[in-house]
C-alpha positions in Angstrom: -1.7 -70.2 24.8 1.8 -70.0 23.4 4.1 -67.0 23.7 4.1 -66.7 19.9 0.3 -66.2 20.0 0.7 -63.3 22.4 3.6 -61.9 20.4 1.6 -62.0 17.2 -1.4 -60.3 18.8 0.8 -57.6 20.3 2.5 -56.7 17.1 -0.9 -56.7 15.3 -2.3 -54.2 17.8 0.9 -52.1 17.6 0.6 -52.0 13.9 -3.0 -50.8 14.0 -2.1 -48.1 16.5 0.9 -47.0 14.4 -1.3 -46.7 11.3 -3.9 -44.7 13.2 -1.2 -42.4 14.5 0.3 -41.9 11.1 -3.1 -41.2 9.7 -3.8 -38.6 12.4 -0.5 -36.8 11.8 -0.9 -36.8 8.1 -4.4 -35.3 8.4 -3.1 -32.7 10.8 -0.3 -31.8 8.4 -2.8 -31.3 5.6 -4.8 -29.0 7.8 -1.8 -27.0 8.8 -0.6 -26.5 5.2 -4.1 -25.7 3.8 -3.9 -22.4 1.9 -5.7 -19.6 3.7 -8.4 -17.7 1.8 -8.4 -14.0 1.0 -11.2 -13.5 3.5 -9.2 -15.2 6.2 -6.1 -13.1 5.6 -8.2 -9.9 5.7 -9.6 -11.0 9.1 -6.0 -11.3 10.3 -5.3 -7.8 9.1 -8.4 -6.5 10.9 -7.2 -8.2 14.1 -3.7 -6.7 13.9 -4.2 -3.2 12.5 -4.8 -1.7 15.9 -7.8 0.5 15.1 -11.5 -0.2 15.2 -12.8 -1.4 11.8 -15.1 1.1 10.3 -18.5 0.1 8.7 -18.2 3.0 6.2 -14.9 2.3 4.3 -13.4 1.7 0.9 -11.3 -1.1 2.4 -13.4 -3.9 0.8 -13.0 -6.6 -1.9 -13.1 -5.1 -5.4 -12.8 -8.1 -7.6 -12.8 -11.9 -7.3 -14.1 -14.4 -4.8 -13.0 -13.7 -1.2 -13.1 -17.4 -0.5 -10.4 -18.2 -3.1 -7.4 -20.0 -1.6 -4.4 -17.7 -1.7 -1.3 -18.9 -3.6 0.6 -15.7 -2.9 0.0 -12.0 -1.9 1.1 -9.0 -4.0 1.0 -5.7 -2.1 1.0 -2.6 -4.2 0.3 1.1 -4.2 -2.0 0.8 -7.2 -3.3 -2.3 -8.9 -2.5 -1.3 -12.4 -2.7 -3.7 -15.3 1.1 -3.9 -15.2 1.0 -4.9 -11.5 -1.7 -7.5 -12.1 0.3 -9.1 -14.9 3.5 -9.2 -12.7 1.6 -10.7 -9.8 -0.1 -13.4 -11.9 3.3 -14.3 -13.4 4.6 -14.8 -9.9 1.6 -17.0 -8.9 0.3 -14.3 -6.6 -3.5 -14.3 -6.8 -4.4 -12.0 -3.9 -3.6 -8.3 -4.6 -3.7 -5.8 -1.7 -3.8 -2.3 -3.2 -3.8 1.1 -1.5 -5.6 3.0 -4.3 -8.6 2.1 -6.5 -8.4 -0.6 -9.2 -11.1 0.7 -11.4 -10.5 4.5 -11.9 -12.8 5.8 -9.2 -12.6 6.2 -5.4 -15.5 3.6 -5.1 -14.1 1.5 -7.9 -17.2 2.2 -10.0 -16.2 4.6 -12.8 -18.7 7.3 -13.3 -20.1 7.7 -16.8 -18.3 4.5 -18.1 -20.2 1.6 -19.6 -19.1 -1.9 -18.4 -18.3 -2.6 -22.0 -15.5 -0.1 -22.1 -12.6 -2.0 -23.6 -10.0 -1.1 -21.1 -12.1 -1.7 -18.0 -13.6 -4.9 -19.5 -10.2 -6.4 -20.3 -8.9 -5.7 -16.8 -11.9 -7.4 -15.2 -11.5 -10.3 -17.6 -7.8 -10.7 -16.7 -8.6 -10.8 -13.0 -11.2 -13.5 -13.6 -9.1 -15.6 -15.9 -6.3 -15.8 -13.4 -8.6 -16.5 -10.5 -7.4 -13.3 -8.7 -8.8 -11.4 -5.8 -8.3 -7.7 -5.3 -8.8 -6.0 -1.9 -8.2 -2.4 -1.0 -6.3 -1.3 2.1 -6.5 2.5 2.4 -8.5 4.0 5.2 -7.3 1.8 8.0 -3.7 1.8 7.0 -3.8 5.6 7.2 -5.8 5.5 10.5 -3.1 3.3 12.1 -0.9 4.9 14.7 1.5 5.9 13.2 -0.1 6.3 9.8 1.4 3.4 7.8 1.9 5.4 4.6 3.6 8.3 6.4 5.8 5.9 8.3 7.1 4.3 5.2 7.6 7.6 3.3 9.5 9.1 6.2 11.8 6.1 6.3 12.3 6.2 2.5 13.2 9.9 2.7 15.5 9.4 5.7 13.8 12.1 7.7 13.1 10.2 10.9 15.4 12.4 13.0 13.8 15.6 11.6 10.2 14.7 12.2 8.3 16.8 14.7 6.6 15.2 17.6 3.8 17.8 17.8 3.2 17.7 14.1 4.0 14.3 12.5 3.6 15.6 9.0 6.1 18.4 9.7 9.9 18.3 9.5 12.7 20.7 10.5 15.5 19.9 8.0 19.0 21.3 7.8 18.9 24.5 5.7 18.6 23.9 2.0 17.1 25.5 -1.1 13.8 24.7 -2.7 15.8 23.6 -5.8 18.0 21.1 -3.8 15.1 19.8 -1.8 13.0 19.1 -4.9 16.0 17.4 -6.6 16.8 15.2 -3.6 13.1 14.3 -3.1 12.7 13.3 -6.8 15.8 11.1 -6.7 14.9 9.4 -3.4 11.3 8.7 -4.4 11.9 7.9 -8.1 9.7 10.8 -9.4 10.7 11.6 -13.0 8.1 14.4 -13.4 8.3 16.3 -10.1 7.2 19.9 -10.4 7.8 23.0 -8.3 5.9 26.2 -7.6 8.1 28.9 -5.9 11.5 30.5 -5.8 14.1 27.8 -6.5 16.8 29.7 -4.6 14.8 30.3 -1.4 16.5 28.9 1.7 14.2 26.7 3.7 14.1 24.4 6.8 10.4 24.0 7.6 8.8 21.3 5.5 5.4 19.5 5.5 4.6 16.3 3.7 1.1 15.4 2.4 1.3 12.1 0.6 -1.4 11.1 -2.0 -4.2 13.6 -2.6 -5.4 15.3 0.6 -7.4 18.0 -1.2 -7.5 21.8 -1.3 -8.7 22.4 2.3 -6.0 20.3 4.0 -3.3 21.4 1.7 -4.0 25.1 2.0 -4.3 24.9 5.7 -0.8 23.4 5.8 0.5 26.2 3.6 -1.1 28.8 5.9 1.0 27.6 8.9 3.9 29.8 9.9 5.9 26.7 10.5 5.6 25.5 6.9 7.7 27.0 4.1 7.4 24.1 1.6 4.6 21.7 1.2 5.3 18.4 -0.6 2.2 16.8 -2.1 1.4 13.7 -4.2 -1.1 15.3 -6.6 -3.4 18.3 -6.6 -5.6 20.2 -8.9 -3.8 23.0 -10.8 -6.6 25.4 -10.4 -6.8 24.9 -6.6 -3.7 24.4 -4.5 -1.3 25.1 -7.3 -2.9 28.4 -8.0 -3.0 29.3 -4.3 0.7 28.6 -4.0 1.5 30.6 -7.1 -0.5 33.6 -5.6 1.3 33.3 -2.3 4.7 33.5 -4.1 3.5 36.5 -6.2 2.5 38.2 -2.9 6.0 37.8 -1.6 5.2 35.1 1.0 7.9 32.5 1.8 6.0 29.6 0.4 6.7 26.8 -2.1 4.9 23.7 -3.4 6.5 20.5 -4.6 4.2 18.1 -6.6 5.8 14.7 -6.5 3.2 12.5 -8.2 0.6 10.3 -6.5 2.3 6.9 -6.8 5.8 8.0 -5.7 4.3 10.0 -2.8 2.8 6.9 -1.2 4.7 3.9 -2.7 7.1 3.4 0.2 4.1 3.3 2.6 2.8 0.1 0.9 6.3 -1.4 1.0 6.1 -0.7 4.8 2.8 -2.5 4.7 4.4 -5.5 3.1 7.0 -5.8 6.0 4.2 -5.4 8.5 2.1 -8.1 7.0 5.1 -10.5 7.0 5.2 -10.3 10.8 1.9 -12.2 11.3 0.9 -13.7 7.9 3.4 -16.4 7.8 1.7 -19.2 5.9 1.8 -17.7 2.4 4.3 -15.8 0.3 4.0 -12.0 0.4 5.8 -9.7 -2.0 5.8 -6.0 -2.6 5.0 -5.2 -6.3 5.7 -1.5 -6.9 3.4 0.4 -9.3 5.3 2.1 -12.1 4.8 5.8 -12.5 3.3 6.1 -15.9 4.6 9.6 -16.8 7.8 10.3 -18.7 9.4 13.4 -20.1 9.9 13.7 -23.8 13.4 14.4 -25.0 
């Protein structure tokens, strides 16, 4: 046989091998760039959070199909309609929220018909934009350190004042209740912060209770000798607020600062965003802050 024959056979074989290689690489590239589903991302979160996943938890899917491919992740303190609209506009169809989406701790509003126009429109918006909503509350708080607390301490700039024996306690340079409230409101963006207590009282011993811890935990904090001022997110006015007011009337060195639920935990979910970005690298992740709905009339 001639040399040309062998040369022709060689290049033909080489060409087939090259085509097979290119086909394999291309298929591998498609596999690598395939968008993860919301369920797969939640599995990554469960693997990285560092605490055992609880069977009884509110950290579950609240709306949408968990097997939906994710085009982008919006992390927020509260999945308000405003947050959902901004996320959809940014092509982020997976929303990770810290607080409920549907007006109740279990996301099933008590005493409200599914035909309620506000609730129905919100559900319809989520469905129309092929969105998935998942709550990340219990396990983010259970994490060591508490993810919400860690973000709030950083936002307030109180790292060096935090007590090792009582992570929710801080020993600040001496200030007044009035100055402490004003500085807290400015740092956390709370426009309707309220205070119970003597504004001129000098204080150094502070406790922070983000969100809504409830009467028992809040009053136990105020009972402590090493707590002069308790900062809370929200609380019932006929419970902890009344208790604090009575303590002040009785001459006790106590004060209560009510920040508002959203600003009291918002930075904790911004911290969550940064944490997620360390291991979820194949999809865009953005922090979408919830807007505090309250404003003061002029």
